[in-house]
C-alpha positions as CSV (number, residue, x, y, z in Angstrom):
1,L,16.0,-14.5,-10.3
2,V,14.3,-11.2,-9.5
3,L,15.9,-7.7,-9.8
4,A,14.7,-4.5,-8.2
5,P,13.2,-2.2,-10.8
6,E,15.9,0.4,-10.0
7,H,18.7,-2.0,-10.5
8,P,21.0,-0.9,-13.4
9,L,20.9,-4.4,-14.9
10,T,17.1,-4.3,-15.2
11,L,17.0,-2.2,-18.3
12,E,20.4,-3.5,-19.5
13,L,19.2,-7.1,-19.6
14,A,15.7,-6.5,-20.9
15,A,15.3,-8.1,-24.3
16,P,14.4,-5.6,-27.1
17,R,10.9,-7.0,-27.4
18,K,10.3,-6.5,-23.7
19,R,12.0,-3.2,-23.2
20,E,8.9,-1.0,-23.5
21,E,7.0,-3.1,-21.0
22,V,9.9,-3.2,-18.6
23,L,10.5,0.5,-18.8
24,A,6.8,1.2,-18.1
25,Y,7.0,-1.1,-15.0
26,V,10.2,0.6,-13.8
27,E,8.6,4.1,-14.1
28,A,5.5,2.9,-12.2
29,A,7.6,1.5,-9.4
30,K,9.4,4.8,-9.0
31,R,6.0,6.4,-8.1
32,K,5.5,4.1,-5.1
33,T,6.9,4.4,-1.6
34,E,9.0,1.7,-0.1
35,M,6.2,1.2,2.4
36,E,3.7,0.5,-0.3
37,R,6.0,-1.9,-2.1
38,Q,6.6,-3.9,1.1
39,A,3.0,-4.0,2.4
40,E,1.8,-7.4,3.4
41,G,-0.9,-9.0,1.4
42,R,-0.2,-6.7,-1.6
43,E,-0.5,-8.4,-5.0
44,K,3.0,-9.3,-6.3
45,T,3.5,-7.7,-9.7
46,G,6.4,-8.1,-12.0
47,V,7.7,-8.3,-15.6
48,F,9.8,-11.0,-17.3
49,L,12.9,-9.4,-18.9
50,G,13.1,-12.0,-21.6
51,A,16.6,-12.9,-20.3
52,Y,18.0,-15.9,-18.4
53,A,20.7,-16.5,-15.8
54,V,22.6,-19.7,-15.1
55,N,22.4,-21.3,-11.7
56,P,26.1,-21.9,-10.8
57,A,25.2,-24.9,-8.6
58,T,23.2,-26.8,-11.2
59,G,23.8,-25.2,-14.6
60,E,20.1,-24.7,-15.0
61,R,18.7,-21.7,-16.9
62,I,16.7,-19.4,-14.7
63,P,14.3,-16.7,-16.0
64,I,15.1,-13.1,-14.9
65,W,12.2,-10.9,-13.7
66,T,11.9,-7.5,-12.2
67,A,9.4,-6.9,-9.3
68,D,8.9,-4.0,-7.0
69,Y,8.8,-6.1,-3.9
70,V,12.5,-6.4,-4.2
71,L,14.3,-3.2,-3.0
72,Y,17.5,-2.0,-4.6
73,A,18.7,-0.4,-1.3
74,Y,18.6,-3.8,0.5
75,G,21.4,-6.3,-0.1
76,T,22.4,-6.4,-3.7
77,G,18.9,-5.5,-5.1
78,A,18.7,-8.9,-6.7
79,I,17.3,-12.1,-5.2
80,M,17.4,-15.8,-6.1
81,A,13.8,-16.5,-5.4
82,V,12.9,-19.5,-3.2
83,P,9.1,-19.8,-3.8
84,A,8.6,-22.9,-1.7
85,H,10.2,-21.3,1.4
86,D,9.6,-17.5,1.2
87,Q,6.0,-16.3,1.3
88,R,6.6,-13.2,-0.9
89,D,8.4,-15.4,-3.5
90,Y,5.6,-17.9,-3.2
91,E,2.9,-15.3,-3.9
92,F,5.0,-14.0,-6.8
93,A,5.5,-17.4,-8.4
94,V,1.8,-18.4,-8.0
95,R,0.7,-15.1,-9.5
96,H,2.9,-15.5,-12.6
97,G,2.7,-19.3,-13.1
98,L,6.3,-20.0,-12.1
99,P,7.5,-23.4,-10.7
100,V,7.5,-23.8,-6.9
101,R,10.2,-26.3,-6.1
102,K,10.5,-27.7,-2.6
103,V,14.0,-27.9,-1.2
104,I,13.2,-28.2,2.5
105,E,10.9,-30.9,3.8
106,R,9.0,-30.5,7.1
107,P,10.2,-33.0,9.7
108,G,7.7,-35.7,10.7
109,E,4.8,-34.7,8.5
110,P,5.5,-34.2,4.7
111,L,4.4,-30.9,3.2
112,P,1.3,-31.1,0.9
113,E,1.6,-31.3,-2.8
114,P,1.1,-28.7,-4.2
115,L,2.1,-26.3,-1.5
116,E,-0.7,-24.1,-0.2
117,R,1.8,-21.5,1.2
118,A,5.5,-21.2,1.7
119,Y,7.1,-23.4,4.3
120,E,9.5,-21.0,6.2
121,E,10.5,-23.1,9.2
122,P,13.6,-25.2,9.6
123,G,13.6,-28.7,8.1
124,I,15.5,-31.3,6.1
125,M,17.0,-30.4,2.7
126,V,15.6,-32.3,-0.3
127,N,16.0,-31.9,-4.1
128,S,19.4,-30.4,-3.2
129,G,21.9,-32.9,-4.7
130,P,24.8,-33.7,-2.3
131,F,23.0,-31.8,0.5
132,D,19.9,-34.0,0.6
133,G,19.2,-35.1,4.2
134,T,21.0,-32.1,5.8
135,E,19.3,-30.0,8.4
136,S,18.5,-26.7,6.7
137,E,20.2,-24.5,9.2
138,E,23.4,-26.5,8.9
139,G,22.8,-26.7,5.2
140,K,23.1,-22.9,4.8
141,R,26.6,-23.0,6.1
142,K,27.6,-26.1,4.0
143,V,26.2,-24.6,0.8
144,I,28.1,-21.3,1.3
145,A,31.3,-23.2,2.0
146,W,30.7,-25.3,-1.1
147,L,30.1,-22.2,-3.3
148,E,33.2,-20.5,-1.9
149,E,35.3,-23.6,-2.5
150,K,34.2,-23.7,-6.2
151,G,34.9,-19.9,-6.5
152,V,31.3,-19.1,-7.6
153,G,30.0,-17.4,-4.5
154,R,30.8,-16.1,-1.0
155,G,29.0,-15.6,2.3
156,R,28.2,-12.1,3.5
157,V,26.1,-10.7,6.4
158,T,23.7,-8.0,5.1
159,Y,22.3,-5.3,7.4
160,R,19.3,-3.3,6.5
161,L,20.2,-0.4,8.7
162,R,20.5,3.0,6.9
163,D,21.2,6.5,8.1
164,W,18.0,8.3,9.2
165,L,17.7,11.9,8.0
166,I,15.6,13.4,10.8
167,S,15.4,17.1,9.6
168,R,12.1,18.3,8.0
169,Q,11.3,21.6,6.4
170,R,7.9,22.1,8.2
171,Y,6.5,24.0,11.2
172,W,5.1,21.0,13.1
173,G,7.9,19.2,14.8
174,T,10.6,19.6,17.5
175,P,13.0,22.4,16.6
176,I,16.5,21.1,16.1
177,P,18.5,22.6,19.1
178,M,21.5,23.8,17.1
179,V,22.8,27.3,16.5
180,H,24.8,28.3,13.4
181,C,27.6,30.8,14.1
182,Q,30.0,32.1,11.5
183,A,32.8,32.2,14.0
184,C,32.2,28.9,15.9
185,G,30.3,26.8,13.4
186,V,27.4,24.6,14.6
187,V,26.9,25.0,18.4
188,P,24.4,23.0,20.5
189,V,21.9,25.0,22.5
190,P,22.9,24.7,26.2
191,E,20.8,22.4,28.4
192,E,19.6,25.2,30.6
193,E,18.0,26.9,27.5
194,L,16.1,23.8,26.5
195,P,13.5,23.2,25.2
196,V,13.6,25.4,22.1
197,L,10.0,26.4,21.5
198,L,8.2,27.0,18.2
199,P,6.9,30.5,17.5
200,D,3.2,30.9,18.1
201,L,1.9,31.1,14.5
202,K,-1.9,31.6,14.0
203,D,-2.2,32.1,10.3
204,V,-2.3,28.9,8.3
205,E,-0.3,30.6,5.5
206,D,2.6,31.1,8.0
207,I,2.6,27.3,8.6
208,R,2.1,26.1,5.0
209,P,5.4,25.0,3.3
210,K,6.7,27.1,0.4
211,G,9.6,25.1,-0.8
212,K,11.6,25.8,2.3
213,S,11.0,25.7,6.1
214,P,8.2,28.0,7.2
215,L,10.4,29.1,10.1
216,E,12.8,30.8,7.7
217,A,10.2,33.5,7.3
218,H,10.3,34.4,11.0
219,P,13.5,36.2,12.2
220,E,12.0,36.5,15.7
221,F,12.6,32.7,15.9
222,Y,15.9,32.2,14.1
223,E,17.8,35.4,15.1
224,T,19.8,34.6,18.3
225,T,23.3,34.8,19.9
226,C,25.9,32.1,19.9
227,P,26.1,30.3,23.2
228,K,29.9,30.0,22.8
229,C,31.1,33.4,21.7
230,G,28.1,35.6,22.3
231,G,28.1,36.9,18.7
232,P,25.2,37.0,16.3
233,A,24.0,33.5,15.2
234,R,21.1,31.8,13.6
235,R,18.9,29.0,14.9
236,D,18.4,25.9,12.8
237,T,15.1,26.4,11.0
238,D,14.5,22.7,10.3
239,T,12.4,20.6,12.7
240,M,12.8,16.9,13.6
241,D,10.8,14.2,11.9
242,T,7.8,13.5,14.1
243,F,8.9,9.8,14.3
244,F,11.7,11.2,16.5
245,D,9.1,12.1,19.2
246,S,6.7,9.2,18.7
247,S,9.5,6.7,19.1
248,W,9.6,7.2,22.9
249,Y,6.3,8.9,23.8
250,Y,5.2,5.9,25.9
251,L,8.1,6.6,28.2
252,R,6.9,10.2,28.7
253,Y,3.5,8.8,29.5
254,T,5.0,7.3,32.6
255,D,6.0,10.7,33.9
256,P,4.2,13.4,31.9
257,H,4.7,16.4,34.3
258,N,8.4,16.1,34.8
259,D,10.0,19.5,33.9
260,R,13.6,18.4,34.5
261,L,13.9,15.1,32.7
262,P,12.2,13.3,29.8
263,F,11.1,10.8,32.5
264,D,12.1,9.5,35.9
265,P,13.8,6.1,35.3
266,Q,12.1,4.7,38.5
267,K,8.6,5.6,37.2
268,A,9.5,4.2,33.7
269,N,10.7,1.0,35.2
270,A,7.5,0.7,37.3
271,W,5.3,1.0,34.2
272,M,7.2,-0.5,31.4
273,P,7.0,-2.5,29.2
274,V,3.8,-1.5,27.3
275,D,1.3,-4.4,27.4
276,Q,-0.2,-4.0,23.9
277,Y,1.0,-2.2,20.8
278,I,-1.7,-1.6,18.2
279,G,-0.9,-0.1,14.8
280,G,-1.4,-0.4,11.1
281,V,0.7,-3.0,9.3
282,E,2.8,-0.1,7.9
283,H,3.9,0.6,11.5
284,A,5.1,-2.9,12.1
285,V,8.3,-2.0,10.3
286,L,9.1,1.7,10.7
287,H,7.6,2.9,14.0
288,L,8.2,-0.4,15.7
289,L,11.8,-0.5,14.6
290,Y,12.4,3.1,15.7
291,S,10.7,2.5,19.1
292,R,12.8,-0.6,19.7
293,F,16.0,1.2,18.7
294,F,15.2,4.1,21.1
295,T,14.4,1.7,24.0
296,K,17.6,-0.4,23.5
297,F,19.7,2.8,23.3
298,L,18.1,4.2,26.5
299,H,18.6,0.8,28.1
300,D,22.3,0.9,27.2
301,L,22.5,4.3,28.9
302,G,20.9,2.8,32.0
303,L,17.8,5.0,31.8
304,V,15.3,2.1,31.4
305,A,15.5,-1.5,32.6
306,V,13.6,-3.1,29.7
307,E,15.3,-3.9,26.4
308,E,12.0,-4.3,24.5
309,P,9.3,-1.7,24.8
310,F,6.2,-3.8,23.9
311,Q,5.0,-7.1,25.2
312,G,2.3,-7.7,22.5
313,L,2.1,-6.5,18.9
314,F,-1.3,-6.3,17.0
315,T,-1.4,-5.0,13.5
316,Q,-4.9,-4.1,12.3
317,G,-5.9,-4.5,8.7
318,M,-6.5,-1.7,6.3
319,V,-9.9,-0.3,5.3
320,L,-10.6,-0.8,1.6
321,A,-13.3,0.8,-0.6
322,W,-14.6,-0.2,-4.0
323,T,-12.6,2.0,-6.4
324,D,-13.0,2.9,-10.1
325,F,-9.7,2.1,-11.9
326,G,-10.9,3.3,-15.2
327,P,-12.4,2.1,-18.5
328,V,-11.7,-1.2,-20.1
329,E,-12.6,-2.9,-23.5
330,V,-14.2,-6.3,-23.4
331,E,-14.2,-8.6,-26.4
332,G,-15.4,-12.1,-25.8
333,N,-13.4,-13.5,-22.9
334,T,-10.7,-10.9,-23.1
335,V,-10.5,-7.6,-21.1
336,R,-8.2,-5.0,-22.6
337,L,-6.7,-2.4,-20.3
338,P,-6.0,1.1,-21.7
339,E,-2.6,2.4,-20.4
340,P,-4.0,4.7,-17.7
341,T,-6.2,1.9,-16.3
342,R,-3.2,-0.5,-16.3
343,I,-1.0,2.0,-14.5
344,R,-3.6,2.6,-11.8
345,L,-3.9,-1.2,-11.3
346,E,-0.1,-1.4,-11.1
347,I,0.0,-4.6,-13.2
348,P,2.2,-5.3,-16.3
349,E,-0.5,-7.1,-18.3
350,R,-2.4,-5.2,-21.0
351,E,-5.0,-7.9,-21.4
352,L,-6.7,-10.1,-18.9
353,A,-9.1,-13.0,-19.1
354,L,-12.5,-12.5,-17.5
355,E,-11.6,-15.3,-15.1
356,D,-8.5,-13.4,-14.1
357,V,-10.5,-10.3,-13.4
358,R,-12.8,-12.3,-11.1
359,K,-9.7,-13.9,-9.3
360,M,-8.3,-10.5,-8.5
361,G,-11.5,-9.6,-6.8
362,A,-12.6,-7.0,-9.4
363,E,-15.9,-6.3,-11.2
364,L,-16.8,-4.8,-14.5
365,R,-19.5,-2.1,-14.0
366,P,-21.3,0.1,-16.5
367,H,-20.3,3.7,-16.4
368,E,-22.6,6.7,-17.0
369,D,-20.9,7.3,-20.4
370,G,-21.9,3.9,-21.6
371,T,-18.4,2.3,-21.2
372,L,-17.4,-0.5,-18.9
373,H,-15.1,0.4,-15.9
374,L,-13.1,-2.0,-13.8
375,W,-13.8,-1.7,-10.1
376,K,-11.8,-3.3,-7.4
377,P,-11.4,-2.8,-3.6
378,A,-8.4,-0.7,-2.8
379,V,-6.9,0.9,0.4
380,M,-8.7,4.2,1.1
381,S,-6.5,7.1,0.1
382,K,-6.7,10.7,-1.1
383,S,-4.9,9.8,-4.3
384,K,-7.5,7.2,-5.3
385,G,-10.4,9.5,-4.3
386,N,-12.1,6.5,-2.6
387,G,-12.2,7.7,1.0
388,V,-15.2,8.5,3.1
389,M,-15.2,12.0,4.5
390,V,-15.4,11.6,8.3
391,G,-17.1,15.0,9.1
392,P,-20.0,14.7,6.7
393,F,-20.5,11.0,7.6
394,V,-20.6,11.6,11.3
395,R,-23.0,14.5,10.8
396,E,-25.3,12.4,8.7
397,Q,-25.0,8.9,10.3
398,G,-23.2,9.4,13.6
399,A,-19.8,8.1,14.8
400,D,-21.4,4.9,16.3
401,I,-22.5,3.6,12.9
402,A,-19.0,4.1,11.6
403,R,-17.5,2.2,14.5
404,I,-20.0,-0.7,14.2
405,T,-19.5,-0.9,10.4
406,I,-15.8,-1.2,10.7
407,L,-15.6,-3.5,13.8
408,F,-18.3,-5.9,12.6
409,A,-17.1,-6.2,9.0
410,A,-14.1,-8.5,9.6
411,P,-11.6,-9.6,12.3
412,P,-9.6,-6.5,13.0
413,E,-6.3,-8.1,11.8
414,N,-7.9,-8.5,8.3
415,E,-8.6,-6.1,5.6
416,M,-12.3,-4.9,5.4
417,V,-14.2,-3.5,2.5
418,W,-16.3,-0.4,3.3
419,T,-19.7,-0.8,1.7
420,E,-23.1,0.9,1.9
421,E,-24.6,-2.4,2.8
422,G,-22.3,-2.6,5.8
423,V,-23.3,0.9,6.8
424,Q,-27.0,0.1,6.5
425,G,-26.5,-3.1,8.6
426,G,-24.9,-1.0,11.4
427,W,-27.8,1.5,11.2
428,R,-30.4,-1.2,11.5
429,F,-28.7,-2.8,14.4
430,L,-28.4,0.4,16.5
431,N,-31.9,1.4,15.6
432,R,-33.2,-1.9,16.8
433,I,-31.5,-1.3,20.2
434,Y,-33.0,2.2,20.4
435,R,-36.5,1.0,19.6
436,R,-36.3,-1.9,22.1
437,V,-35.3,0.5,25.0
438,A,-37.6,3.3,23.9
439,E,-40.7,1.1,23.7
440,D,-40.0,-0.2,27.2
441,R,-38.8,3.1,28.7
442,E,-41.8,3.9,30.9
443,A,-42.2,0.3,32.1
444,L,-38.5,0.1,32.9
445,L,-38.6,3.3,35.0
446,Q,-41.4,1.6,37.1
447,T,-39.5,-1.7,37.5
448,S,-36.8,-2.6,40.1
449,E,-33.9,-5.0,39.6
450,V,-34.5,-6.9,42.8
451,F,-34.8,-10.7,42.2
452,Q,-33.2,-13.9,43.3
453,A,-31.3,-15.6,40.5
454,E,-31.6,-19.1,41.9
455,A,-35.4,-18.7,42.1
456,L,-35.9,-17.8,38.5
457,E,-37.9,-20.2,36.3
458,G,-38.9,-20.7,32.7
459,E,-38.3,-17.8,30.4
460,D,-36.8,-15.6,33.1
461,R,-34.2,-18.3,33.9
462,E,-33.5,-18.8,30.2
463,L,-33.0,-15.0,29.7
464,Y,-30.7,-14.7,32.7
465,G,-28.6,-17.7,31.5
466,K,-28.4,-16.2,28.0
467,L,-27.4,-12.9,29.4
468,H,-24.3,-14.3,31.2
469,E,-23.4,-16.5,28.3
470,T,-23.3,-13.3,26.2
471,L,-21.3,-11.4,28.9
472,K,-18.7,-14.2,29.0
473,K,-18.4,-14.2,25.2
474,V,-18.2,-10.5,24.8
475,T,-15.6,-10.2,27.7
476,E,-13.4,-12.9,26.2
477,D,-13.7,-11.5,22.7
478,L,-12.8,-8.0,23.8
479,E,-9.7,-9.3,25.6
480,A,-8.7,-11.2,22.5
481,L,-9.5,-8.2,20.2
482,R,-12.2,-10.3,18.4
483,F,-14.6,-7.3,18.0
484,N,-16.6,-8.7,15.1
485,T,-17.7,-11.8,17.0
486,A,-18.4,-9.8,20.2
487,I,-20.8,-7.6,18.2
488,A,-22.3,-10.7,16.7
489,A,-23.0,-12.0,20.2
490,L,-24.7,-8.7,21.1
491,M,-26.9,-9.0,18.0
492,E,-27.9,-12.5,19.0
493,F,-28.8,-11.4,22.5
494,L,-30.8,-8.5,21.1
495,N,-32.9,-11.1,19.3
496,A,-33.4,-12.9,22.7
497,L,-34.6,-9.6,24.3
498,Y,-37.1,-9.1,21.5
499,E,-38.2,-12.7,21.8
500,Y,-38.6,-12.4,25.6
501,R,-40.9,-9.4,25.2
502,K,-43.3,-11.2,22.9
503,D,-44.7,-13.2,25.8
504,R,-43.4,-11.5,28.9
505,P,-43.8,-8.1,30.5
506,V,-40.9,-5.9,31.7
507,T,-39.5,-7.7,34.7
508,P,-36.6,-7.2,37.1
509,V,-34.5,-9.7,35.2
510,Y,-35.3,-8.0,31.9
511,R,-34.3,-4.6,33.3
512,T,-31.0,-6.1,34.5
513,A,-30.4,-7.7,31.1
514,L,-30.8,-4.2,29.5
515,R,-28.5,-2.6,32.0
516,Y,-25.8,-5.2,31.2
517,Y,-26.5,-4.9,27.5
518,L,-25.8,-1.1,27.5
519,Q,-22.6,-1.7,29.5
520,M,-21.5,-4.3,26.9
521,L,-22.5,-2.1,24.0
522,F,-20.5,0.9,25.4
523,P,-17.1,0.0,23.9
524,F,-18.5,-0.3,20.5
525,A,-21.2,2.4,20.3
526,P,-20.5,4.7,23.2
527,H,-22.7,7.6,22.2
528,L,-25.9,5.6,21.9
529,A,-25.1,3.5,25.0
530,E,-24.5,6.6,27.1
531,E,-27.6,8.3,25.9
532,L,-29.9,5.3,26.7
533,W,-28.1,4.8,30.0
534,H,-29.0,8.3,31.2
535,W,-32.7,7.5,30.7
536,F,-32.4,5.3,33.8
537,W,-29.2,6.0,35.8
538,P,-27.7,9.3,36.8
539,D,-24.0,8.4,36.6
540,S,-22.0,7.8,33.4
541,L,-21.1,4.5,31.8
542,F,-17.5,5.5,32.3
543,Q,-18.0,5.2,36.0
544,A,-20.4,2.2,35.8
545,G,-17.6,-0.4,35.3
546,W,-18.0,-3.8,33.7
547,P,-20.8,-6.2,34.6
548,E,-20.0,-9.0,37.0
549,L,-20.3,-12.6,35.6
550,D,-22.5,-15.1,37.4
551,E,-20.7,-18.4,36.8
552,K,-23.7,-20.3,38.2
553,A,-25.9,-18.9,35.5
554,L,-23.8,-20.7,32.9
555,E,-24.6,-24.1,34.4
556,K,-27.2,-25.8,32.1
557,D,-30.3,-27.5,33.5
558,L,-30.4,-29.6,30.4
559,V,-27.5,-31.0,28.5
560,E,-27.3,-32.7,25.1
561,V,-26.2,-36.3,25.3
562,A,-25.1,-38.3,22.3
563,V,-26.7,-41.7,21.9
564,Q,-24.5,-44.4,20.2
565,V,-25.4,-47.9,19.0
566,N,-22.3,-50.1,18.9
567,G,-20.1,-47.0,19.1
568,R,-21.7,-45.0,16.3
569,V,-23.8,-41.9,17.0
570,R,-27.4,-42.5,16.0
571,G,-29.0,-39.5,17.7
572,T,-29.0,-37.0,20.6
573,I,-31.3,-36.4,23.6
574,Q,-31.9,-33.4,25.9
575,I,-31.9,-34.5,29.6
576,P,-31.0,-33.1,33.0
577,K,-27.2,-33.1,33.4
578,D,-27.3,-35.5,36.4
579,A,-30.1,-37.7,35.0
580,P,-29.7,-41.4,35.9
581,L,-29.3,-44.2,33.3
582,E,-33.0,-45.0,33.4
583,V,-34.0,-41.5,32.3
584,A,-31.3,-41.5,29.6
585,R,-32.4,-44.9,28.3
586,A,-36.1,-43.9,28.2
587,E,-35.4,-40.7,26.2
588,A,-33.0,-42.6,23.9
589,L,-35.7,-45.1,23.0
590,K,-37.9,-42.2,21.8
591,V,-35.4,-41.3,19.1
592,R,-36.6,-42.7,15.8
593,N,-33.1,-43.4,14.4
594,V,-32.0,-45.1,17.6
595,K,-35.1,-47.3,17.6
596,A,-34.5,-48.3,14.0
597,H,-30.9,-49.5,14.9
598,L,-32.2,-51.5,17.9
599,E,-35.0,-53.3,16.1
600,G,-34.6,-57.0,16.3
601,K,-31.4,-56.8,18.3
602,E,-30.5,-57.5,22.0
603,V,-28.9,-54.8,24.2
604,V,-26.1,-56.6,25.9
605,K,-24.4,-53.6,27.6
606,E,-25.1,-50.0,28.4
607,I,-22.2,-47.5,28.8
608,Y,-23.4,-44.3,30.3
609,V,-21.3,-41.1,31.1
610,P,-23.8,-38.6,32.7
611,G,-24.1,-35.4,30.7
612,K,-22.0,-36.7,27.8
613,I,-22.8,-40.0,26.2
614,L,-25.0,-43.2,26.2
615,N,-23.6,-46.1,24.2
616,L,-25.9,-49.1,23.7
617,V,-24.0,-52.3,22.7
618,V,-26.2,-54.7,20.8
619,R,-26.0,-58.1,19.0
620,G,-28.2,-60.0,16.7
């Protein structure tokens, strides 16, 4: 059983020996936002209260914990954890050594033992007494009915909807179009007077909050007349939460110059829905929820045809950086955490084993004052002081290196750790590109791109084929948002360009390869690509478009064919894709391992599938 830290029973049930630890955890939880507490992939912390509850269905004693991934404002603020079938509960149980009991079995293929992650799909109930063998969806209804019959529980639908306070005491935001009149009360601004515009404030001190809305210091904004009675009135000086605007901006994009309506429904219907929504994982709850709410509301009003605003959702991972969490004391295999270090780590334990430090992805590093500090990757933030200042970095290294560092480090849906090694890797890659083009600049200017692809031979043909293999790979990876593997393909093709130039001069096919290369590089390192492009072509890469794939170039002259003896692979051969059996047999007999397995045996049958396999059936 897990209680939210804010739950009144959390401190009430805490055993005297655990009260200090529980109180420290509750105070730490209060300093976190709901978004931080609900973030996916975050380590599940918690403290055992030293108390137990009784399961009304089985009579079993259950330990009571408090954990900040449980929210007091949602439901009852207390959950009966199901570690085998809820991923957050699973991560919590594994982190704290609690039992993971399977009560739903996967149909057809049994779940592994022990579970590697929570099984959250429907299945068949097991380890559930009289409900064993029941389909889980039906089982939910039966268990609720059983608990109600015994008088120990009842079913209830819980909604997570809450009121949304949209007013903010800041300058940036849409003014709330309401007027406060002593005689008439709160009066809406008439439609013909909309929009209410912010005053043009130049001085940053006029914009800076001072405990109340900055607009309260500007009577030229708030002094007005009541639209109803014409008497003196005061504009509302609060502005709307910026989420109120960003929740429907995509609809305004369909008709941005309309000065009569937010958007023309016909134009919105022609463009909507949005093909791809990309945002941080923190947006997957708040902004996505608000946007869907606005769209459904506008749909009900008949202003948009779609009910859902986005066709695809992609949440990119967070950028982490190695962070100093403070000093620790090490004695033997034990790492003691002083209170400030423990609070920064957001964990209840005051001592850790060295192995636990390693498992949490942390390192112990010597500090300049002679002590050991615990370092661990953490999300970049101002509060942790682990961010990289964009301005100085761009001035020193350039924006392209920042882009390459982030995009190459990991798949975009995963977290990535920003390191100096990653920055240097990006620097070396881009500098190799620059050197390759710079060294060949004069020769490239003297070379045309006129050649017949089908007439290419040798290294020219090989380079042309590799070029189109790379183009196909990069194109597909871009469409699938696999940026790290697209960059890896560009790195590999750069090696091919260097290898080509060891033995060959600058040729038309080489110049074409470099042109394609700059076009493929452009989405990832636009500044370098554009600069190098202008050495040879007058237009911009923005106008150049994407290279055209030559499907014929992907056809291989030679293919790898597996050679089997009695159905078992004993080697491979490289032969023309349409080579006859005689050629395949002759090449197979040159393979040492194949010869060894044929020695002293009679080949009684040959099974040959051109371009794929040669199976020699033998006896003796």
